[in-house]
C-alpha positions in Angstrom: 220.4 71.5 126.2 219.2 68.6 124.1 215.6 69.2 125.6 215.4 72.8 124.9 217.0 72.4 121.5 214.6 69.8 120.7 211.5 71.9 122.0 212.7 74.8 120.1 212.8 73.0 116.8 209.7 71.1 117.5 207.9 74.3 118.2 209.5 76.2 115.0 208.4 73.7 113.1 204.6 73.2 114.3 202.1 74.1 112.0 200.7 77.6 112.8 197.2 76.6 113.2 198.3 74.1 115.7 200.4 76.7 117.6 197.8 79.2 117.4 195.1 76.7 119.1 197.6 76.3 122.3 198.7 79.8 122.7 196.9 82.8 123.2 198.0 86.6 121.8 200.0 88.5 124.3 201.0 85.4 126.0 202.3 82.7 123.7 205.1 81.7 126.2 206.0 77.9 126.3 207.8 76.6 129.4 210.3 73.9 128.8 211.6 71.7 132.1 211.0 68.3 133.4 207.3 68.7 134.6 208.7 67.1 138.1 209.3 69.2 141.2 211.9 70.1 143.1 212.5 71.3 146.3 215.7 73.7 146.8 216.9 71.1 149.2 216.6 68.3 146.8 218.0 70.6 144.1 221.2 71.8 146.6 221.7 67.7 147.4 221.9 66.9 143.5 224.1 70.0 143.0 226.2 68.8 145.7 226.6 65.1 144.3 226.9 66.7 140.5 230.0 68.7 142.1 231.7 66.5 144.4 230.5 69.1 147.3 231.0 67.2 150.4 230.3 69.9 153.0 227.6 70.9 154.9 224.4 72.7 153.0 222.6 75.1 155.6 219.6 76.7 155.3 218.2 79.8 157.0 215.0 79.3 157.8 214.6 83.0 159.4 214.3 84.3 155.7 211.1 84.3 153.7 210.0 81.1 151.5 210.1 83.0 148.2 207.5 81.2 145.8 206.0 78.5 147.2 206.2 76.2 144.0 209.0 76.2 141.7 207.2 73.8 138.9 207.1 75.3 135.3 203.7 74.6 133.9 204.7 72.5 130.3 201.3 71.3 129.4 201.5 73.7 126.4 204.6 71.9 125.0 203.1 68.5 126.0 200.4 69.2 123.5 202.6 69.7 121.0 204.0 65.9 121.3 206.7 67.0 122.9 208.1 65.1 126.1 211.6 65.5 128.2 214.4 63.3 127.5 216.8 64.5 130.2 216.4 64.4 133.9 217.4 67.7 136.0 220.2 65.4 137.3 221.6 64.3 134.1 221.1 67.6 132.3 223.4 69.4 135.6 225.6 66.3 135.0 226.2 67.3 131.6 226.5 71.1 131.9 229.1 71.1 135.0 231.1 68.4 132.8 231.1 70.6 129.9 231.9 73.7 132.2 234.5 72.1 133.9 236.1 71.0 130.6 235.9 74.7 129.1 236.6 76.9 131.7 239.4 79.3 131.6 241.5 79.0 134.6 242.7 82.1 136.9 246.3 82.7 136.2 
C-alpha cells in the first residue's frame, strides 16, 4: 500500500501541464507496479513462502496459457519521478500479516 499511496499523492500533486504531457485524453490511466515481471509459478511459490504453505503446487498444462505477459508498463509513472520502493514479496508479506491480524474467525 505504501507504493500505491505515494503514487496517488505524487500524481495528484503533479503540475497539470506535466500530467497532460505524459497522458492522452481518454487514455489517462497510469499503471502502478514494480516494473519486474513475475510468472504465475514464481508468484505461486512466493505466496507459499509468505503464507507458510508446504503443500505441492500443481499446474494444469491442458488449460490455455492466458495472457502471455503480465507486466504493467509503469513508464508513465516513472516519467513523473516515482519509483517503486516495496518489492512484491515484501508487499505480500505486509498484506498477509495485516490480514492475519485483522481476520474475523468463523465462530
